[in-house]
Each structure stands twice: as C-alpha cells, then as structure tokens.
N, C-alpha and C positions, 0 to 999 in steps of 0.2 A: 504494500500500500504506500509506503514511503517513496518507492521508486516511481509510482504513478504520479504522485504530487510533484516530484522533482521534474518529471518530464513536462508537466503542465507549466511549471515555472520557468523552464529553460528559455523558451521563446520570449516572454516578456522581459526577462532579465537581460538577454542578449540585445533586445531592441533598446532597452533603456541604456545599456552600456554604449551601444553604437550612437544613440542620440546625444549622450553626454560627451562622447569623444568629438563628434562633429561640432557640437555647440562650443566646446572649448577651443578647438583648433581653428574655427572660422574667425577670420579677422577681416573686417570690411576693408576693401581697397580705398586708399586715398588717391584720387585721380587729380593730377596736377597739370594745368595748362599754363604756359608762360610765353611772353613775347619780348623781343629785343631787336633793335635795329642792327644792321651790319654795313660796314663800309663796302661799297660796290667793288672797289679794286681788290678787296681781300677775299671775295667770294671763292675764287678758284683755290686759294690756299686753305680756306676754311673747309671746303668740300674735300680736299685731299686729306686733311687731318681727320675728318669724320668718315672717311671711306670705310666700307665694310671690311676691307682687308687690313685696316689699321687697328690694332688692339686697343690703342689709346688707354682709356680708363674703364673699359667695359667691365673688367673684373671688380673694380672698386664700386661701380654702380650696383652690381649684383650683390656685393658684400653688404652694402647698406640698403638692401631691399628695394632697389629701384628697377622695375621691370618694364618691358615694352617702351623703352625710351625712344622717342622719335623726334626728329627735328625737320621742319618743313621751311622752305624758303619761298618768299613771295614778294613781288614788287607791287607797291601800292602808291599811286600818284607820284611816281618818279623816285620813291625811296624804297630800299630793300629792308625786309624784315624776316626774322626767323621766328617760327612758332614751334614751341617745344611741348611735348606731352610725355608723361610717364605715370606709372602706377606704383605707389608705395605700398609694400606688403608687410612691413615690419610692425612693431608695436609701440615705438617711441620715435616719432618723426623728428622732433627737435633734437633729441640726443644723437640720432643717427646722422643727421645733417651736420651737427657740430663736430662729430668724430670724423666724418668724411672730409670736412673742410681742413682738418689738420693733417691729413695724409700727404706726405711729401709729393707723391705723384699727382695728386689732385691740385696741389699748389702749383706745380710745374706746368700742368695742363692748362690751368686758368691763366697763367702768365703768357701762354701762347695765344689763347682764344680771346680773352677779355679785350686786348687792344684792338681787335678786329671789329668789335661790337660797338654799337651806339645805344646806350641806355635811353629809355624814354625819360622825359622830364620828371624829376623827383626821385629817380631810382639810380642805383649804382651798377646794376646788371640786369639780369632777366626780371621782367615785371610779371607777377602772378596775374592770371586771368580768372575772371569769375565764370564758373560753369553755370550755364542757364538751362541746359538740356542734357539728358543722358538716356539712351535706349539700351537697356541691358540685353 
C-alpha cells in the first residue's frame, strides 16, 4: 500500500521540482538599444574592427552576459549613426558593466573605437534608447 501512494506522489513531486527549477533559473532578459554618431571617414576602419573575423572583445561581452550584440549603421540627413542592440542575461547589470569597464582589453578596445564616434549632445558615448515596442 505504501508503494501505491508513492507512485501517486511521484508525478506531482517531479512536476513541482521541475517548476521550481524553471522558476529559479529564469531571468528576464534586459534588452538594450543605444545610438551614437560616427565620423564618416572612420566608417571603413570601424567596420574592419567589428568584422566577424575579428575576435575583438567578443569573449568579454559573453563573460559579462551580453548576448546577441548587434551594431547597425545608418545615414540620416547627411550624418552617420550607429544603432546598437544587445540582450543582458546576467543578474546584476550595474556590477557586470562596472567589472567589464575595468578589463584591460575593454579599455584598449574603447581607446580604438571611442575616437571614431560622435556622442549625441549631453552624452559621452553611446546614448541609451527607450524601447517602445517588443514582439516576443
């Protein structure tokens, strides 16, 4: 009789354990969009630095939970802009960004890229954009 009651309990217990694991492991993504200007004469060099074949700082982005990082280039009314997007999958965005900023390779990378960019008025680099729509 005890075996029969254990059999009846196995499925609900397994289901509860699975739900608890999924609930604990699930971390909502932080989706980040950003924009910055770029000097037109620096675009070829910037593209070369960010070419798929250049490892750059890809491993550092992954280390600090930045996934699906993409940069788009667009000319608007005679000026060139970069639009960036990434998904943050970690648990402490501010702490991870602070640690990443101290990485020697991040510092060296930004010394190459930052002078090519033209920040929007009131900003020192990339300007965060407000997300107004998302279709999951």
